[in-house]
C-alpha positions as a Markdown table, in Angstrom:
| # | Residue | x | y | z |
|---|---|---|---|---|
| 1 | Met | 8.1 | -7.3 | -11.0 |
| 2 | Thr | 5.6 | -4.9 | -9.6 |
| 3 | Gly | 2.1 | -5.8 | -8.2 |
| 4 | Ser | 0.4 | -5.3 | -11.4 |
| 5 | Asp | 3.0 | -7.0 | -13.3 |
| 6 | Ile | 2.7 | -10.3 | -11.5 |
| 7 | Pro | 0.6 | -13.2 | -13.3 |
| 8 | Ser | -2.4 | -14.2 | -11.1 |
| 9 | Ser | -1.1 | -17.8 | -11.8 |
| 10 | Phe | 1.8 | -19.7 | -13.6 |
| 11 | Arg | 0.8 | -23.0 | -15.6 |
| 12 | Leu | 3.0 | -25.8 | -15.9 |
| 13 | Ala | 2.7 | -28.6 | -18.4 |
| 14 | Tyr | 3.8 | -31.9 | -17.6 |
| 15 | Val | 3.7 | -35.1 | -20.0 |
| 16 | Pro | 3.0 | -38.7 | -18.7 |
| 17 | Gly | 5.6 | -40.0 | -16.3 |
| 18 | Val | 7.3 | -37.0 | -15.1 |
| 19 | Thr | 6.9 | -36.1 | -11.3 |
| 20 | Pro | 6.2 | -32.2 | -11.0 |
| 21 | Thr | 5.5 | -32.6 | -7.3 |
| 22 | Lys | 8.4 | -31.7 | -5.4 |
| 23 | Trp | 8.9 | -28.4 | -7.7 |
| 24 | Val | 5.6 | -27.3 | -6.9 |
| 25 | Arg | 6.0 | -27.7 | -3.3 |
| 26 | Val | 9.2 | -25.4 | -3.5 |
| 27 | Trp | 7.6 | -23.2 | -5.4 |
| 28 | His | 4.3 | -23.0 | -3.3 |
| 29 | Glu | 7.2 | -21.9 | -0.6 |
| 30 | Arg | 9.0 | -19.0 | -1.9 |
| 31 | Leu | 5.9 | -17.6 | -4.4 |
| 32 | Pro | 2.9 | -18.3 | -2.6 |
| 33 | Gly | 1.2 | -15.1 | -3.7 |
| 34 | Thr | 1.2 | -17.1 | -7.6 |
| 35 | Pro | -0.8 | -20.3 | -7.6 |
| 36 | Leu | 1.2 | -22.8 | -10.1 |
| 37 | Glu | -1.3 | -24.3 | -12.3 |
| 38 | Leu | -0.5 | -27.6 | -13.9 |
| 39 | Val | -1.6 | -28.6 | -17.3 |
| 40 | Gln | -1.3 | -32.5 | -18.2 |
| 41 | Ala | -0.3 | -33.7 | -21.7 |
| 42 | Thr | 0.9 | -36.0 | -24.0 |
| 43 | Ala | 4.5 | -35.9 | -24.7 |
| 44 | Ala | 3.4 | -35.2 | -28.3 |
| 45 | Asp | 1.0 | -32.4 | -27.9 |
| 46 | Ala | 3.2 | -30.5 | -25.3 |
| 47 | Pro | 5.6 | -28.9 | -27.4 |
| 48 | Gly | 2.5 | -27.3 | -29.5 |
| 49 | Leu | 0.7 | -26.3 | -26.3 |
| 50 | Leu | 3.6 | -24.6 | -25.1 |
| 51 | Ala | 3.8 | -22.7 | -28.4 |
| 52 | Asp | 0.0 | -21.6 | -28.7 |
| 53 | Gly | 0.2 | -20.6 | -25.4 |
| 54 | Gly | -1.4 | -23.1 | -23.8 |
| 55 | Ala | 1.1 | -23.3 | -20.8 |
| 56 | Asp | 4.0 | -20.5 | -19.7 |
| 57 | Ala | 6.2 | -23.6 | -19.0 |
| 58 | Gly | 6.5 | -27.1 | -19.3 |
| 59 | Leu | 8.8 | -30.5 | -18.1 |
| 60 | Val | 9.0 | -32.4 | -21.4 |
| 61 | Arg | 10.6 | -35.3 | -23.5 |
| 62 | Leu | 13.3 | -34.0 | -25.8 |
| 63 | Pro | 13.7 | -33.2 | -28.9 |
| 64 | Val | 11.9 | -29.7 | -29.1 |
| 65 | Asp | 12.3 | -27.4 | -31.8 |
| 66 | Arg | 14.9 | -25.1 | -30.7 |
| 67 | Asp | 13.4 | -22.0 | -33.1 |
| 68 | Val | 10.6 | -22.3 | -31.3 |
| 69 | Leu | 11.3 | -23.5 | -27.2 |
| 70 | Ala | 14.4 | -22.9 | -25.2 |
| 71 | Ala | 14.8 | -25.7 | -23.3 |
| 72 | Ile | 17.2 | -26.9 | -20.2 |
| 73 | Pro | 17.5 | -30.4 | -20.2 |
| 74 | Leu | 17.0 | -32.1 | -16.4 |
| 75 | Tyr | 17.6 | -35.8 | -16.7 |
| 76 | Thr | 18.2 | -38.6 | -19.1 |
| 77 | Glu | 16.1 | -42.0 | -18.2 |
| 78 | Thr | 16.7 | -45.3 | -18.2 |
| 79 | Thr | 15.3 | -47.9 | -21.0 |
| 80 | Val | 13.3 | -50.7 | -19.7 |
| 81 | Val | 11.4 | -53.9 | -20.8 |
| 82 | Val | 8.3 | -54.2 | -19.5 |
| 83 | Ile | 7.6 | -58.0 | -19.4 |
| 84 | Pro | 4.9 | -60.2 | -17.1 |
| 85 | Lys | 6.6 | -61.7 | -14.0 |
| 86 | Asp | 7.1 | -65.5 | -14.9 |
| 87 | His | 9.2 | -64.4 | -18.3 |
| 88 | Val | 12.1 | -66.1 | -18.4 |
| 89 | Ala | 14.3 | -62.7 | -18.1 |
| 90 | Thr | 12.7 | -61.6 | -14.4 |
| 91 | Thr | 15.7 | -63.8 | -13.5 |
| 92 | Ala | 18.8 | -62.0 | -15.0 |
| 93 | Glu | 18.8 | -57.8 | -13.2 |
| 94 | Glu | 19.3 | -56.4 | -16.8 |
| 95 | Val | 18.1 | -58.0 | -20.7 |
| 96 | Ser | 20.1 | -57.2 | -23.9 |
| 97 | Leu | 18.7 | -56.7 | -26.9 |
| 98 | Thr | 20.4 | -60.1 | -28.3 |
| 99 | Glu | 17.8 | -61.5 | -25.8 |
| 100 | Leu | 14.5 | -60.0 | -27.4 |
| 101 | Ala | 15.1 | -60.9 | -31.3 |
| 102 | Asp | 12.5 | -63.7 | -30.7 |
| 103 | Glu | 10.0 | -61.7 | -29.1 |
| 104 | Ile | 7.1 | -60.0 | -30.0 |
| 105 | Val | 8.2 | -55.9 | -29.3 |
| 106 | Leu | 4.9 | -53.7 | -28.8 |
| 107 | His | 5.4 | -50.4 | -30.8 |
| 108 | Pro | 2.6 | -47.9 | -29.7 |
| 109 | Leu | 1.9 | -44.9 | -31.5 |
| 110 | Asp | 2.8 | -42.6 | -28.6 |
| 111 | Asp | 6.2 | -44.2 | -28.3 |
| 112 | Val | 8.6 | -41.9 | -26.7 |
| 113 | Leu | 11.9 | -43.4 | -27.9 |
| 114 | Asp | 13.7 | -42.8 | -31.2 |
| 115 | Trp | 14.1 | -46.4 | -32.6 |
| 116 | Glu | 16.3 | -46.8 | -35.7 |
| 117 | Thr | 15.5 | -49.8 | -36.0 |
| 118 | Leu | 13.1 | -51.5 | -33.7 |
| 119 | Pro | 14.5 | -55.1 | -31.8 |
| 120 | Gly | 12.9 | -58.3 | -32.2 |
| 121 | Arg | 9.7 | -59.0 | -34.3 |
| 122 | Pro | 6.7 | -56.0 | -35.1 |
| 123 | Ala | 3.5 | -56.9 | -33.7 |
| 124 | Val | 0.8 | -57.8 | -36.4 |
| 125 | Glu | -1.1 | -53.9 | -35.4 |
| 126 | Arg | 0.4 | -51.1 | -33.6 |
| 127 | Pro | -1.2 | -50.4 | -29.9 |
| 128 | Ala | -2.3 | -46.8 | -29.8 |
| 129 | Thr | -1.0 | -46.0 | -26.6 |
| 130 | Thr | 1.9 | -46.6 | -24.3 |
| 131 | Ala | -1.5 | -47.5 | -21.3 |
| 132 | Asp | -3.0 | -50.4 | -24.6 |
| 133 | Ala | 0.5 | -51.8 | -25.0 |
| 134 | Ile | 0.6 | -52.7 | -21.4 |
| 135 | Glu | -2.4 | -54.3 | -21.3 |
| 136 | Leu | -1.0 | -56.5 | -24.7 |
| 137 | Val | 1.9 | -57.1 | -22.6 |
| 138 | Ala | -0.1 | -58.6 | -19.4 |
| 139 | Ala | -2.2 | -60.6 | -21.9 |
| 140 | Gly | 1.3 | -62.5 | -23.4 |
| 141 | Val | 0.9 | -60.9 | -26.1 |
| 142 | Gly | 4.4 | -59.2 | -26.3 |
| 143 | Val | 7.2 | -57.1 | -24.2 |
| 144 | Leu | 7.1 | -53.4 | -24.4 |
| 145 | Leu | 10.6 | -51.1 | -24.4 |
| 146 | Val | 9.8 | -47.8 | -22.6 |
| 147 | Pro | 11.2 | -45.1 | -20.2 |
| 148 | Gln | 11.7 | -46.4 | -16.7 |
| 149 | Ser | 8.8 | -43.6 | -15.2 |
| 150 | Leu | 6.4 | -44.9 | -17.9 |
| 151 | Ala | 6.9 | -48.3 | -16.6 |
| 152 | Arg | 6.2 | -47.3 | -12.9 |
| 153 | Leu | 3.1 | -45.3 | -14.3 |
| 154 | His | 1.3 | -48.0 | -15.7 |
| 155 | His | 2.7 | -50.5 | -12.8 |
| 156 | Arg | 0.5 | -53.8 | -12.8 |
| 157 | Lys | 1.2 | -56.5 | -10.2 |
| 158 | Asp | 1.3 | -58.7 | -13.0 |
| 159 | Leu | 4.1 | -57.3 | -14.4 |
| 160 | Thr | 7.6 | -55.9 | -14.1 |
| 161 | Tyr | 10.5 | -54.8 | -15.9 |
| 162 | Arg | 14.4 | -55.1 | -16.0 |
| 163 | Pro | 17.0 | -51.9 | -17.7 |
| 164 | Val | 18.3 | -52.4 | -21.4 |
| 165 | Pro | 21.6 | -51.1 | -21.6 |
| 166 | Glu | 22.4 | -49.8 | -25.5 |
| 167 | Thr | 19.3 | -48.3 | -26.4 |
| 168 | Pro | 17.4 | -45.1 | -27.2 |
| 169 | Glu | 17.1 | -43.2 | -24.1 |
| 170 | Ser | 15.0 | -40.7 | -23.5 |
| 171 | Arg | 15.4 | -37.3 | -21.8 |
| 172 | Val | 13.5 | -34.8 | -19.8 |
| 173 | Ala | 13.5 | -30.8 | -20.4 |
| 174 | Leu | 12.2 | -28.3 | -19.0 |
| 175 | Ser | 10.7 | -26.2 | -22.0 |
| 176 | Trp | 9.2 | -22.6 | -22.4 |
| 177 | Pro | 8.5 | -20.4 | -25.4 |
| 178 | Gln | 11.7 | -19.2 | -27.3 |
| 179 | Ala | 12.0 | -15.1 | -26.1 |
| 180 | Glu | 15.4 | -12.6 | -25.5 |
| 181 | Glu | 15.5 | -13.2 | -22.0 |
| 182 | Ala | 12.8 | -16.0 | -20.2 |
| 183 | Pro | 9.9 | -14.4 | -18.1 |
| 184 | Glu | 11.3 | -14.0 | -14.6 |
| 185 | Leu | 8.7 | -16.3 | -13.6 |
| 186 | Val | 10.5 | -18.9 | -15.7 |
| 187 | Glu | 14.0 | -17.9 | -14.4 |
| 188 | Glu | 12.1 | -18.8 | -10.9 |
| 189 | Leu | 11.0 | -22.4 | -11.8 |
| 190 | Ile | 14.8 | -22.5 | -13.6 |
| 191 | Gly | 16.2 | -22.1 | -10.0 |
| 192 | Ile | 14.0 | -24.8 | -8.7 |
| 193 | Val | 14.3 | -26.9 | -10.9 |
| 194 | Arg | 18.7 | -26.5 | -10.6 |
| 195 | Gly | 18.0 | -26.7 | -6.7 |
| 196 | Arg | 18.9 | -23.2 | -6.3 |
| 197 | Thr | 18.3 | -21.3 | -2.8 |
| 198 | Val | 16.3 | -18.3 | -2.3 |
| 199 | Asn | 18.7 | -16.0 | -2.3 |
| 200 | Ser | 20.5 | -17.3 | -5.3 |
| 201 | Thr | 22.0 | -14.3 | -7.3 |
| 202 | Arg | 21.1 | -16.8 | -10.4 |
| 203 | Gly | 17.5 | -16.1 | -11.8 |
| 204 | Arg | 16.7 | -13.1 | -9.6 |
| 205 | Ala | 18.2 | -10.9 | -7.2 |
| 206 | Ala | 19.9 | -11.9 | -3.9 |
| 207 | Thr | 18.3 | -11.0 | -0.7 |
| 208 | Pro | 21.2 | -9.2 | 1.3 |
| 209 | Gln | 22.0 | -11.3 | 4.6 |
| 210 | Arg | 22.8 | -9.2 | 7.8 |
| 211 | Pro | 26.1 | -9.7 | 9.1 |
| 212 | Thr | 26.1 | -11.8 | 12.8 |
| 213 | Ala | 27.6 | -10.7 | 15.6 |
| 214 | Lys | 30.7 | -12.0 | 15.2 |
| 215 | Ala | 31.5 | -11.2 | 11.9 |
| 216 | Lys | 30.7 | -7.2 | 13.5 |
| 217 | Glu | 32.9 | -8.1 | 16.2 |
| 218 | Lys | 35.8 | -9.0 | 14.2 |
| 219 | Ala | 34.9 | -6.0 | 11.3 |
| 220 | Lys | 35.0 | -3.6 | 14.8 |
| 221 | Gly | 38.9 | -5.2 | 15.9 |
| 222 | Lys | 39.7 | -4.7 | 12.4 |
| 223 | Arg | 38.5 | -1.2 | 12.5 |
| 224 | Ala | 40.5 | -0.6 | 15.7 |
| 225 | Gly | 43.4 | -2.2 | 14.5 |
| 226 | Thr | 43.7 | 0.3 | 11.1 |
| 227 | Gly | 46.0 | 3.0 | 11.6 |
| 228 | Gly | 48.7 | 1.7 | 13.7 |
| 229 | Gly | 50.4 | -0.9 | 11.3 |
| 230 | Gln | 53.6 | -1.7 | 12.0 |
| 231 | Gly | 54.8 | 1.1 | 14.0 |
| 232 | Ala | 51.3 | 0.4 | 16.5 |
| 233 | Ala | 53.3 | -2.9 | 17.1 |
| 234 | Arg | 56.3 | -1.5 | 18.1 |
| 235 | His | 54.9 | 0.9 | 20.3 |
| 236 | Lys | 52.9 | -2.3 | 22.1 |
| 237 | Pro | 53.8 | -2.8 | 26.1 |
| 238 | Thr | 55.9 | -5.4 | 26.6 |
| 239 | Gly | 54.8 | -5.9 | 30.7 |
| 240 | Arg | 58.6 | -5.9 | 31.4 |
| 241 | Lys | 60.4 | -3.0 | 33.0 |
| 242 | Pro | 64.1 | -1.7 | 31.3 |
| 243 | Ser | 67.0 | -2.5 | 33.1 |
| 244 | Pro | 68.7 | 0.5 | 34.6 |
| 245 | Gly | 70.9 | 2.1 | 31.3 |
| 246 | Gly | 69.6 | -0.9 | 29.0 |
| 247 | Arg | 67.2 | -1.2 | 26.2 |
| 248 | Ala | 63.4 | -2.3 | 27.3 |
| 249 | Gly | 63.0 | -5.9 | 27.2 |
| 250 | Gly | 66.1 | -7.0 | 25.4 |
| 251 | Gln | 69.7 | -7.6 | 26.3 |
| 252 | Ser | 70.8 | -5.7 | 29.7 |
| 253 | Gly | 73.3 | -2.3 | 28.7 |
| 254 | Lys | 75.4 | -3.3 | 31.4 |
| 255 | Arg | 79.2 | -3.4 | 30.3 |
| 256 | Gly | 82.5 | -4.8 | 31.5 |
| 257 | Lys | 84.9 | -7.0 | 31.7 |
| 258 | Pro | 83.5 | -10.8 | 32.4 |
| 259 | Arg | 83.7 | -11.8 | 36.0 |
| 260 | Gly | 86.8 | -14.4 | 36.3 |
| 261 | Arg | 86.0 | -18.1 | 38.0 |
């Protein structure tokens, strides 16, 4: 990529609960000349933002339309139930869906979990956002099932959460507009989120490494030994003088009868 082709900045969208801090830090270390601009978007709006060119790539929640967006899954989140700290379920390390059967389970309009059947009892009205649902949990109205990162994002001192097995889970992915080839800066970001080293041959040309002094010495020794082959080994001095009339370094050439005792 020539100097005139390098974009002035790279726009990375991210959805609530996703923390891009460590990847942003690596980006600044590797690409100090290309600022990374973070664009916050809701989970529902992020795919449209990418498709319309509002961001170059995004950390989004699956699923996305694969005809429009490419995506690389990064990780799957644990689903937890957010409950008041004095709730009876706090005595357990995890909570089953059966234990929530009699609870009012809040279902916000921005829920990111794909439920076939929501557990528990429905609330009279659906909260508009997860933040609103958290306030209702704190007021003792019901409980809330969310990915663990959202429970952490909306942390309150009077609330806690417990894992709930056998529930839908949310997957986070790196996504960008579909193309025959990912743009070079997207390839750079792919390498960063996948933990590739700066000299990885995937996504960018590797920087040639200079041979170490030890490697140079080893190569020099190999060159010095070439051409001799096995013949060179046969002519290698043994350090011992040949016996008169005998073979060098071998058995004595003296013949005769053995001495009697």
